[in-house]
C-alpha positions in Angstrom: 110.5 61.4 -47.7 111.7 59.8 -44.4 108.9 58.4 -42.3 109.0 58.4 -38.5 107.5 56.3 -35.8 106.0 59.1 -33.9 105.8 62.9 -34.3 105.4 64.9 -31.1 104.1 68.5 -31.4 105.3 70.5 -28.5 108.4 70.2 -26.2 106.8 71.0 -22.9 106.4 68.6 -19.9 104.0 66.1 -21.6 105.7 66.1 -25.0 109.2 65.8 -23.6 108.2 62.8 -21.4 106.4 61.0 -24.2 109.4 61.5 -26.6 111.8 60.3 -23.8 109.9 57.1 -23.1 109.5 56.2 -26.8 113.2 57.1 -27.4 114.2 54.5 -24.8 112.5 51.9 -27.0 114.5 53.0 -30.0 111.7 54.8 -31.7 112.4 57.6 -34.2 110.7 60.7 -32.8 111.0 64.2 -34.1 109.7 66.8 -31.6 108.4 69.9 -33.4 108.4 73.0 -31.2 106.9 76.3 -32.3 109.2 78.4 -30.0 112.9 78.8 -29.9 115.3 76.4 -28.2 117.2 79.1 -26.3 116.3 82.0 -24.1 118.7 84.2 -26.1 116.6 83.8 -29.3 114.2 86.5 -30.6 116.7 89.3 -30.1 118.0 88.3 -26.6 116.6 87.7 -23.2 114.2 90.2 -21.7 115.3 91.9 -18.5 113.3 91.4 -15.3 111.9 95.0 -15.7 110.7 94.3 -19.2 109.2 90.8 -18.5 108.7 89.7 -14.9 107.5 86.4 -16.1 109.2 84.4 -18.9 112.8 85.5 -19.4 112.5 85.5 -23.2 110.6 87.3 -25.8 108.1 85.7 -28.1 108.4 85.9 -31.9 105.6 87.2 -34.1 105.5 83.8 -35.9 105.0 82.0 -32.6 103.4 84.5 -30.1 102.0 83.6 -26.7 99.7 85.4 -24.3 101.4 87.5 -21.6 98.7 88.6 -19.0 101.0 91.3 -17.7 100.8 93.2 -21.0 97.8 91.7 -22.8 95.1 91.9 -20.1 94.0 95.2 -18.5 91.2 95.9 -16.1 88.7 98.6 -16.9 85.8 100.3 -15.2 82.3 99.2 -16.2 81.4 96.1 -18.2 83.0 93.8 -19.2 85.6 95.1 -16.8 88.7 94.2 -18.9 90.4 94.6 -22.3 92.3 91.8 -24.0 94.9 92.2 -26.7 97.8 90.1 -28.0 97.8 86.4 -29.1 94.8 85.3 -27.0 91.7 87.3 -27.9 88.7 87.2 -25.6 85.0 87.9 -25.7 83.6 86.5 -22.5 81.9 88.1 -19.5 85.1 87.6 -17.4 88.8 87.2 -18.5 90.7 84.0 -18.8 93.6 85.4 -16.8 96.4 82.9 -17.5 99.2 82.9 -20.1 101.5 80.3 -21.4 104.9 80.1 -23.1 105.8 78.9 -26.6 109.4 78.1 -26.3 111.5 75.0 -25.9 110.3 73.5 -22.6 107.1 75.5 -22.7 105.4 76.8 -19.6 107.2 74.0 -17.7 110.3 76.2 -17.7 108.5 78.9 -15.6 106.2 76.9 -13.4 106.2 77.0 -9.6 107.3 73.4 -9.2 104.4 72.3 -7.0 103.5 68.7 -7.6 100.6 67.4 -5.6 98.4 64.5 -6.6 94.6 64.8 -7.2 92.3 63.2 -4.6 90.4 60.0 -5.4 87.1 61.8 -5.3 88.3 64.4 -7.8 88.0 61.9 -10.6 84.1 62.0 -10.4 82.7 65.4 -9.6 79.4 64.5 -11.2 78.4 62.9 -7.9 78.7 66.3 -6.3 76.4 67.8 -9.0 78.9 69.5 -11.3 81.6 68.9 -13.9 82.4 65.6 -15.6 83.5 62.1 -14.6 86.9 60.7 -15.6 87.0 57.5 -17.7 89.6 56.2 -15.2 90.0 56.2 -11.5 92.7 57.3 -9.1 93.7 53.7 -8.5 94.2 53.2 -12.3 96.4 56.3 -12.5 98.3 55.7 -9.2 101.2 53.6 -10.7 101.8 56.4 -13.2 101.8 59.0 -10.4 104.7 57.0 -9.0 106.4 57.0 -12.4 105.9 60.8 -12.7 107.2 61.4 -9.2 110.4 59.6 -10.2 110.8 61.4 -13.5 110.2 64.9 -12.0 112.0 64.2 -8.7 109.3 64.9 -6.1 110.1 65.8 -2.5 107.3 65.1 0.0 106.3 63.3 3.2 104.2 60.2 2.2 102.9 59.7 5.8 101.7 63.3 5.9 100.0 63.0 2.6 98.3 59.8 3.8 97.2 61.2 7.1 96.2 64.8 6.2 94.8 64.2 2.7 93.7 60.5 2.8 95.7 59.7 -0.3 96.2 56.0 -1.0 99.8 54.8 -1.6 101.4 51.4 -1.7 102.4 50.4 1.8 106.1 50.6 1.3 106.2 53.7 -1.0 108.1 56.8 -0.2 108.8 59.9 -2.3 112.1 60.1 -4.1 113.2 63.0 -1.8 112.5 64.1 1.7 110.1 67.0 2.1 111.6 70.5 1.7 112.1 72.4 5.0 109.1 74.5 6.1 109.4 78.2 5.5 109.4 80.6 8.4 105.9 81.7 7.4 104.8 78.1 7.6 106.2 77.8 11.1 104.6 81.0 12.2 101.2 80.0 10.9 101.5 76.5 12.3 102.3 77.9 15.8 99.3 80.2 15.7 96.7 78.2 13.8 97.2 74.5 14.0 94.2 73.0 15.8 92.1 76.2 15.5 88.8 76.0 13.6 87.1 78.3 11.1 83.6 78.3 9.8 82.7 77.6 6.2 79.9 80.2 5.6 78.4 78.3 2.7 78.5 74.7 4.0 77.8 76.0 7.6 80.3 73.7 9.3 83.7 74.2 10.9 87.0 73.1 9.4 90.1 72.4 11.4 93.3 74.1 10.4 96.6 72.2 10.0 99.7 73.3 8.1 100.6 70.6 5.5 103.7 70.5 3.3 103.1 70.6 -0.5 104.9 68.1 -2.7 107.6 69.8 -4.8 109.3 68.8 -8.0 112.6 70.3 -6.9 115.7 68.7 -5.5 115.9 68.2 -1.7 117.6 65.6 0.4 117.3 62.2 -1.4 115.2 59.7 0.6 117.5 56.7 1.5 114.4 54.5 1.7 113.3 55.1 -1.9 113.3 52.3 -4.4 113.6 49.5 -1.8 116.6 51.3 -0.1 118.5 52.1 -3.3 117.7 55.8 -2.9 117.3 58.5 -5.5 119.9 60.3 -7.5 118.9 64.0 -8.1 119.2 65.4 -11.5 120.8 68.9 -12.1 121.3 71.0 -15.1 120.4 69.3 -18.4 119.1 66.3 -16.5 122.6 65.1 -15.6 123.0 63.1 -12.3 124.0 65.5 -9.6 124.0 64.1 -6.0 124.7 67.5 -4.5 121.9 69.4 -6.4 119.6 71.1 -3.9 117.1 73.9 -3.7 119.1 76.7 -2.0 116.3 79.2 -1.4 117.2 81.7 -4.1 113.5 82.9 -4.4 114.0 83.0 -8.2 112.1 79.8 -9.1 110.1 81.9 -11.6 111.3 82.5 -14.2 114.5 80.5 -13.6 116.0 78.3 -10.9 119.7 79.3 -10.7 120.7 76.1 -8.9 118.8 73.9 -11.4 117.0 72.2 -8.5 113.5 72.7 -10.0 112.3 70.2 -12.6 111.9 71.6 -16.1 111.3 69.7 -19.4 114.9 70.5 -20.3 116.0 67.9 -17.7 114.0 65.3 -19.5 115.3 66.4 -22.9 118.9 66.0 -21.6 118.2 62.3 -21.3 116.6 61.8 -24.7 118.0 58.9 -26.7 119.7 59.4 -30.1 116.4 58.6 -31.9 114.7 61.7 -30.6 115.4 65.0 -32.3 114.3 68.5 -31.6 113.2 70.8 -34.4 112.5 74.3 -32.9 110.8 77.2 -34.7 108.5 74.7 -36.4 104.9 75.9 -36.1 102.6 73.0 -36.9 99.6 74.3 -38.8 97.7 71.2 -39.7 97.4 67.5 -38.8 97.3 65.3 -41.9 94.9 62.3 -42.2 94.2 59.8 -44.9 90.9 59.0 -46.5 89.9 56.8 -43.5 90.7 59.5 -41.0 94.0 58.0 -39.8 96.7 60.5 -38.8 99.6 60.3 -41.2 101.7 63.3 -40.3 101.7 67.1 -39.9 102.3 70.2 -41.9 104.5 72.8 -40.3 105.9 76.3 -41.1 109.2 77.9 -40.3 109.3 81.5 -39.2 109.8 82.7 -42.8 106.6 81.0 -43.8 108.2 78.0 -45.7 105.9 75.0 -45.4 107.2 71.5 -44.7 105.6 68.1 -44.1 106.7 65.3 -41.8 105.1 61.8 -41.9 104.7 59.2 -39.1 102.5 56.4 -38.0 101.5 58.2 -34.8 101.0 62.0 -34.1 101.0 63.3 -30.6 99.7 66.8 -29.9 101.3 68.2 -26.7 101.3 71.9 -27.4 99.2 73.2 -24.5 95.5 73.0 -23.9 94.8 76.1 -25.9 97.2 75.4 -28.8 96.1 71.7 -29.0 92.5 72.8 -29.4 93.5 75.5 -31.9 95.4 72.9 -34.0 92.5 70.5 -34.0 90.2 73.3 -35.1 92.7 74.4 -37.8 92.8 70.8 -39.1 89.0 70.4 -39.0 89.4 67.2 -36.9 87.8 65.4 -34.0 84.4 67.1 -34.6 82.0 64.2 -33.8 81.4 65.2 -30.2 81.4 68.9 -30.7 83.7 69.3 -27.7 86.9 70.4 -29.2 87.9 73.7 -27.5 85.1 73.4 -25.0 85.2 72.9 -21.2 88.2 75.3 -20.8 89.2 75.3 -17.1 91.7 77.1 -15.0 92.4 77.6 -11.3 91.1 81.1 -10.7 93.1 82.2 -7.6 91.6 84.5 -5.0 94.4 86.4 -3.3 94.3 88.0 0.2 97.3 89.7 1.7 98.4 91.5 4.8 101.0 92.1 7.5 101.8 89.7 10.3 102.6 91.1 13.8 105.9 89.2 13.6 108.6 88.6 11.0 107.5 86.4 8.2 111.0 86.2 6.5 109.7 86.4 2.9 111.8 85.8 -0.2 113.8 83.0 1.3 112.8 79.9 -0.7 110.1 78.7 -3.2 107.0 80.9 -3.6 105.0 78.5 -1.5 106.1 75.5 0.6 103.0 74.6 2.6 99.2 75.2 2.9 95.9 74.3 4.3 94.2 71.3 2.7 90.9 71.0 4.7 88.7 72.7 2.1 89.5 70.4 -0.9 87.1 67.6 -0.3 83.8 66.4 1.2 80.1 67.1 0.8 80.7 70.9 0.9 81.8 70.9 -2.7 78.1 70.3 -3.6 77.5 73.8 -2.5 80.6 75.7 -3.4 83.8 75.1 -5.4 86.5 73.4 -3.3 89.8 75.1 -2.8 93.2 74.7 -1.3 95.1 77.5 0.4 98.7 78.1 -0.5 100.9 80.3 1.7 102.6 82.9 -0.5 106.1 83.4 0.9 107.2 86.1 -1.7 105.5 88.9 0.1 102.8 90.7 -2.0 104.5 90.2 -5.3 101.6 88.4 -7.0 99.0 90.7 -5.5 100.7 94.1 -5.8 103.9 93.6 -7.7 107.6 93.7 -6.7 108.9 95.5 -3.7 109.3 98.7 -5.7 105.6 99.3 -5.1 106.3 99.5 -1.3 109.2 101.9 -1.9 107.0 104.2 -4.0 104.2 104.0 -1.4 106.5 105.5 1.3 108.2 107.9 -1.0 105.1 109.3 -2.8 102.4 108.9 -0.2 104.3 109.3 3.1 107.2 111.5 1.9 109.8 109.3 3.7 113.5 109.4 2.7 116.8 108.2 4.0 116.8 106.1 7.2 113.1 106.5 7.8 112.4 105.2 4.3 114.7 102.2 4.8 113.2 101.3 8.2 109.6 101.7 6.9 110.2 99.6 3.8 112.1 96.9 5.8 109.4 96.7 8.4 106.6 96.3 5.8 108.4 93.7 3.6 109.6 91.5 6.4 106.0 91.1 7.7 104.2 90.6 4.3 102.4 87.4 3.5 99.7 86.2 1.0 97.0 83.6 1.1 96.4 82.0 -2.3 93.0 80.3 -2.6 93.2 78.0 -5.6 89.7 77.3 -6.7 88.4 74.3 -8.7 86.5 75.3 -11.8 84.2 72.6 -13.2 84.0 71.7 -16.9 81.5 74.0 -18.6 81.1 73.7 -22.4 80.3 77.4 -22.6 83.9 78.2 -21.6 85.8 77.5 -24.8 88.5 78.2 -27.4 87.6 78.9 -31.0 89.3 80.4 -34.0 89.1 84.2 -34.3 87.0 85.0 -37.5 89.3 87.9 -38.5 92.5 88.2 -36.6 95.6 86.3 -37.8 99.2 85.8 -36.6 102.3 86.6 -38.6 102.0 83.2 -40.4 98.4 83.9 -41.4 96.9 81.5 -38.9 93.7 82.5 -37.0 94.4 83.6 -33.5 92.7 81.7 -30.6 89.5 83.3 -29.3 88.5 82.5 -25.7 85.0 82.8 -24.2 85.2 82.5 -20.4 83.2 83.1 -17.2 83.0 81.8 -13.6 79.7 80.1 -12.7 77.8 80.4 -9.5 79.6 77.4 -8.0 83.0 79.0 -8.3 81.7 82.4 -7.2 80.3 80.8 -4.1 83.6 79.2 -3.5 85.4 82.5 -3.7 82.9 84.1 -1.3 83.5 81.2 1.2 87.3 81.6 0.7 87.2 85.3 1.5 85.2 84.6 4.7 87.7 82.0 5.7 90.5 84.5 5.0 88.8 87.0 7.3 88.7 84.5 10.1 92.4 83.5 9.6 93.5 87.1 9.6 91.6 87.7 12.9 93.2 84.6 14.5 96.6 85.8 13.4 96.1 89.4 14.5 97.2 90.4 11.0 96.5 93.6 9.2 94.4 93.0 6.1 95.6 95.0 3.2 93.5 93.2 0.6 92.1 95.7 -2.0 91.3 94.8 -5.6 92.3 98.3 -6.9 93.1 100.0 -9.1 90.8 98.5 -11.7 93.6 98.4 -14.3 95.6 96.0 -12.1 92.6 93.6 -11.6 91.0 92.6 -14.9 89.5 89.6 -13.1 87.0 91.3 -10.7 83.3 90.7 -9.9 80.8 91.4 -7.2 79.1 88.5 -5.3 76.5 89.2 -2.6 77.6 92.8 -2.4 81.3 92.1 -2.0 84.1 92.7 -4.5 86.3 89.8 -5.3 89.4 89.7 -7.5 91.3 86.7 -9.0 94.4 85.9 -10.9 94.9 83.0 -13.3 97.1 80.1 -12.1 98.2 79.2 -15.6 96.6 75.8 -15.3 94.6 75.5 -18.6 92.7 72.3 -18.9 89.7 70.6 -20.6 89.8 71.7 -24.2 90.0 68.1 -25.7 88.4 66.4 -22.8 88.6 62.6 -22.3 85.6 60.4 -21.7 84.2 56.9 -22.2 82.1 57.8 -25.3 83.0 59.3 -28.7 79.7 61.2 -28.6 80.6 63.3 -25.6 84.4 63.5 -25.5 87.4 64.1 -27.8 89.8 61.5 -26.5 89.6 58.2 -24.6 91.3 57.3 -21.4 94.6 56.8 -23.3 94.3 60.3 -24.8 93.7 58.8 -28.2 91.3 60.8 -30.5 88.2 58.8 -30.9 87.8 59.9 -34.5 91.3 59.5 -35.8 93.5 56.3 -35.3 97.1 57.3 -34.7 96.3 60.7 -33.3 96.8 61.5 -29.6 96.1 64.8 -27.8 98.0 64.7 -24.5 98.2 67.2 -21.7 95.9 69.0 -19.3 93.5 69.6 -22.2 92.4 65.9 -21.7 91.5 66.4 -18.1 87.7 66.3 -17.4 88.3 68.1 -14.1 91.1 70.2 -12.8 90.4 69.6 -9.1 92.3 71.8 -6.6 95.9 70.5 -7.1 98.4 72.0 -9.5 97.9 69.8 -12.6 101.5 69.2 -13.8 102.1 65.9 -11.9 98.7 64.5 -13.2 99.5 65.7 -16.7 102.9 63.9 -16.5 101.3 60.7 -15.2 98.8 60.7 -18.0 101.6 61.4 -20.6 103.6 58.4 -19.3 100.5 56.2 -19.4 99.8 57.3 -23.0 103.5 56.6 -24.0 103.0 53.0 -22.8 99.9 52.7 -25.0 101.7 54.2 -28.0 104.6 51.8 -27.7 102.2 48.9 -27.5 100.6 50.0 -30.7 104.0 50.3 -32.4 105.0 46.9 -31.1 101.8 45.5 -32.7 102.7 47.2 -36.0 106.1 45.6 -35.9 105.0 42.1 -34.9 105.0 39.5 -37.7 101.6 38.7 -39.1 99.8 35.9 -37.2 101.6 36.3 -33.9 98.8 38.2 -32.1 98.6 41.7 -30.5 100.7 42.7 -27.5 99.1 43.1 -24.2 97.9 46.6 -23.2 100.3 48.3 -20.7 99.3 47.5 -17.2 101.1 50.3 -15.3 104.3 51.0 -13.6 106.2 48.6 -11.4 105.5 48.9 -7.7 108.8 50.6 -7.1 110.0 52.7 -10.1 113.7 52.6 -10.9 115.7 55.0 -8.7 117.5 56.7 -11.6 115.4 55.8 -14.6 116.5 53.7 -17.5 119.9 54.7 -19.0 120.0 56.5 -22.4 122.7 55.4 -24.8 125.4 58.1 -25.0 123.6 60.4 -22.6 123.9 63.2 -25.1 121.6 66.3 -25.3 119.0 66.4 -28.0 120.1 67.2 -31.5 118.4 69.8 -33.6 117.6 68.9 -37.1 114.7 69.2 -39.5 112.8 66.0 -40.3 114.0 64.8 -43.6 
């Protein structure tokens, strides 16, 4: 049996980046992906009407949770019903799904790529959550690496001034910030400099519209990389100097101009030593008598079982699936934390009509937001949050524009020209505020194996127990009060209503007021990192404490999810781990008596503008590990 250097389980953002970095060093790396490698698999792509999220169907052998079909709100307690791949038994629903296909959820993400704040790495000092075993300063060089790999567009001066983020003095992002949406300009004109009261912290917060970093192609920054600039990557990761976001408003599920980063861009730059095996469902991590990882067992869709061997195994299959695989394998049990500390960004939505044209559906789903509620002493009293401006009308809150048409047809009886004018007037003034709440690590929120339910391959389904604690609920109450003040300052009509119950499985009452939330799809915390094997699953390099040669990478390692979309942080952690893995392999290959290699110290101060070249530049091959 052929033996590999590293096996990577999962071809999403983290797995694709780790494989790419190791492939540049000439390592032999099979990437085992449970899903299919093309959107046309599983009987063809789903239409928008059938599946408004991922544009492909899951297979019974590699199912994934789809909240649109699997999660339904109900009257009474617990207020929801869950079916499908992700079963639930908690007081409130875990309201996020994910995708098991080549590229993973990274194919259908929003493309927002902000950094975490320095204080986010230690929420224990605010009385909740867990402390990271590394600091912002230690991760900062890898943030720069990730921003080059993903191609981030942002204004570094704005990020310094408005968020207090530390950057090297001469650093700029690879691309200039995306143009503000019309909604951003309207809100800036009416709200910049105004103040609203935080009803929990009892102090006022100034409002200022701030652009959000995006992992999508804009205008390359000529100052990047010491004046060498940045070369955007288009379809398949190929250099494309003309690739730009053209405002198609189709970023989810697919960017038609290939401006948004997806893992397929990284895969297009894999070296010849990296191979993709799709439809390979890993069911067990193999270890020897000393607990060292030696390979994996995986199953094809027809149930045939195969084994692949390597010196290092990297789990990069999503926070839920990584935990499920560790539980299936009976590994990393010392701390008792596998599957625990499940986190997400529960998102409070409020929506309404502006008195002026908001020009929705003309770009990414969100370009800017308010950042003033993310940090500071107030997070002792309530969960911090950032406010994204939703530029796609009411689609996340109410569904597509068809719902507005039905409203005027069925409830108002309008037809013809009256119907067109009414629908046009409503849609052009629609906007949404998206309050992305931090959820602290809580061991009671967890992933376990279902005691009875199995998938088509006979593997236990994941079972989630989930709730929102008082800290998060207080944050949502504060967010709703802030929303009320913002709507009043705008002179906007508030149409927020968390009804009917079936459309809002995530609902609860707090201080006599009903709140509803959606899941952001930002699962984290299920194999949490720490500085002690007694209290955490992995160390700061994402190495499993209990099993040499086994890494669990991704958002599941994060001790806190903060208020920023986690993809950039996940990518930075993955690149950091790839450096550690390469150092270990170099030690393995070093002749006896020459001493170990030095631990990786981080990225250079200015990452390469276009990244290292890959021999041949060919797309990944698909072949079963021999």
